[in-house]
N, C-alpha and C positions, 0 to 999 in steps of 0.2 A: 721016808714016804711022809711017816706020822707028824713029823715035823715042819716039812713043808705044806704041808694042809693046815695046822695050827696057824702057819705064818700068815698064809694066806686068807685066812678067816680073821686073823686079827691084824692084817698090815695097815689098816688106815686109824686104829687104835695106836700103833706102836711109831707110826709117823708123827703122829699128834704129840706124843710123849717126847720124841727128839727134836722135834720143832720146837716144843715149850722149854725143854732143858735149855736147847740150844742157844733162847734166847734170854736165859740167866746166864747161862755161859760167855758167851762171847763179850758183853761189855767190857768185864774187867780185861779179858783179853787184850782186847785194844787198846783199853788205859794204859794197860804196862807196856805193851809196844811202844805207845808214844812218848812212855817216861826211860826207854830201854836205848842204849847205844851199843852198836855194834863192834865189836873189836876184830879188825883185819889182820891177821896173822903174820907174823915177824917173817916169813919166811919168801913174803909177795915185796920185801924190801921198804914197807911203808907201815907205821903204826901210828894208828889213830883210830876214834871213836866217830860214828855214822851216826848221827841220831835219824828218827825216823820224822818224816816232816808229818805237818796236819796233811798234805794233801792224801801223803801216802796211807795215812791212818784213815782217811775219809774211802781211799782206794779198798782198802783191807775190807773195812766196814761193809763196803756195799759188796765187796766180794761175798764175805762170809752169811749175810742174809739172802744173797741169793743162791747159794748151796742148798735152802733147806725151801725159801720160800717157792722157787718155781716148780718142784716136785708136786706141792702143796698145792700151787693153783693148779697144777695139771691133775690133780685127783678130786677136787674140791666139786665137781659137777658131779661126781661118782659118787660121794660121801654124804653131798647134801650141805658140807661146811658152807657157811657164808661168816663166819668171824673172822676168817682170816687178816682182811684188811684191817679188821677192829683190833686187831691183837696186834700187828706189827704197827700201828698207829699208838698203840697204850707203851708199846715199849719204844718207841723212837719220839717220842714228844710229840706227834703231830695230831692234830685238831680235826675232824673231821663234823660237817656242817651236817646233820642228818635232816635238817628242818628242809634242805633244797633238794633232797631226792622225792620224787614224786612217785608214787606206787605204780606198778604196770595196769592193774585193774582200776585204776583211775584214768589212766589214760586209755586204756580200753573202751570204757565206758561214753568216755568223750569222745573217743574216735568212731564207736558205732554210731551215736547219738547223730554226727555230722554225716557221716555216709547215708543213714534213713534221711535225712534233709535233703540230702545233696540227689539222692534217687528218686526223691518225691518230686523234687522240682523240675528235674531230667524229662520224667513222666508228663508233665505239662508243657517241654520245652521253654521252660522259665529263665530268664536270664540271672536270677537270681541262684542257680546250680554253682556249685564252687564256694558260696559264701557259709556251708553250714558249720563249719567249723567256727565262724567269726560269731553266728547265731548263737553258738552251743557257750562260748564262751563269756559272751555277754551277758546271757542269762545266767551263767553261774553267778558273775560278780554282782547281779543284780538281783538273785534271788528272785528271780520269776520262772516260770515254768519254759523250756527250751522250745516248746509247740507254739507256745503264743505268738510270738513275734512273725513267725514264720506263717502263720494259721489267719492272721491278718493282713499280711502282706496279699495272701492270697483271695479273700474276701475281697479288699478295697482294691487291688489293682492285678487281680489273676498272676500274681506270683513276679510284680514287676513289667508284664505284657502289655499291662495298659496302666501306666504309672502318669500321674499330674504333668499336664501337657506345660503347665505356665512356668513351672517351677522346676529345677533341676533333682534328679535322685530320689526323689519322693515317691515311694512305692507303699506307703503305711498310710496315705490319707492323713497324715501327722497335719495339725493346724489348719484341718479345713482344706490342704492344699495350699498353702499360703507361705509354706516356709523351704528354702533350698537350701539342699545340702552339697559339699565340695565331694562327696561318692557317697556310695553304698555302704561301706564301711564306717563313713560318719554317721549316715542316718539309723545304722544299726545298733551303732554306740548311743545316740543321743537319746533315739526313743526307748532303746532298752532300761536307760538311766530313770526315764520321765516314768515310765510302768512301774518302775523297781520304787520309786518315792525318793530318787537320789538325785531331783533335778530340784534344787531351790522352789523354781517358779511353780510347779506344778506338784511338790509332796505331799501339799494339804488334800491332793484329790485319789492320788494312788497309796501313800505310804501307809503299809501295815493292811493292805487288803489282800482278801484273797485273788484268783484270777478271775472268776464270775461276777465278783463287785469292781475288779479292775475293768474288766469290757462294758461293765454298766454305767461306768465313768466316760470310757474313753467314747463309746459311741452308745447314748441313754436309747434305751426302746421306744421311748417316747419320742425318739427323734425317727428310729428305723427299729420297726418294729419287730422283734424274735433277733435282732443283732447277735446278743451275747450267744445264744443257743445255735447260731449259724457258726460261729467262730468255734465253738467247742465242738460242733460238730467235724470239722475241717482238723482240727487239733487230734481228736482220736482217727481219721482217717489217715493220717501220717503215724502214729503210733498211738496204739492203746493197750500198750501193755503197764503204762503208768497214769495212777487216778488223777484227776482235775480238781484241784483243790478248790 
């Protein structure tokens, strides 16, 4: 009974030790198999050597790996082990590109912001509902507040419901309603890049500016008094958990 209790208490440590030992043990075994010939007994009427082919070697290698890897993957969620793929990669010469992995928290934060925007637009029956993720990703790309462009859209066209009439897909009043866009996606991309200072033609107005400074350049208070304050108020009504720079 005591042995059973001790085994149950330390089983995951035992599994890990076995796994590490196995990773050290099986490479020379497979190597020896590849260099070994099997002699068929005389009683079968034939005396010849049978070499282990590279294909059989690979099958043996894969089988030996699976004998230990499968149980460890099954127990991984229970133990909190996160390094099993790395251990396998190290011992089999596989390179893992960790830079391509996006953390779940970043994904969650991005999706939460997109959901907030879509819910906000939906509450106004806005045609921009469904573009939440596009607003968020373009804001990240151009280093601007994720609420800025949606708030401008609400101020300029009630979220696209009263878009510029003489041009296409212009929901931000950009270019004094004189510029057309191929799609809403394109308009979000171009205006986000401009406000982020990434459009060479407008960078002198917006590069390195705070949100308030961007708004004062986008539509000066001398033309529309209180414009920047109006947009900031809308930004806060979208979400007030983040400060506005």
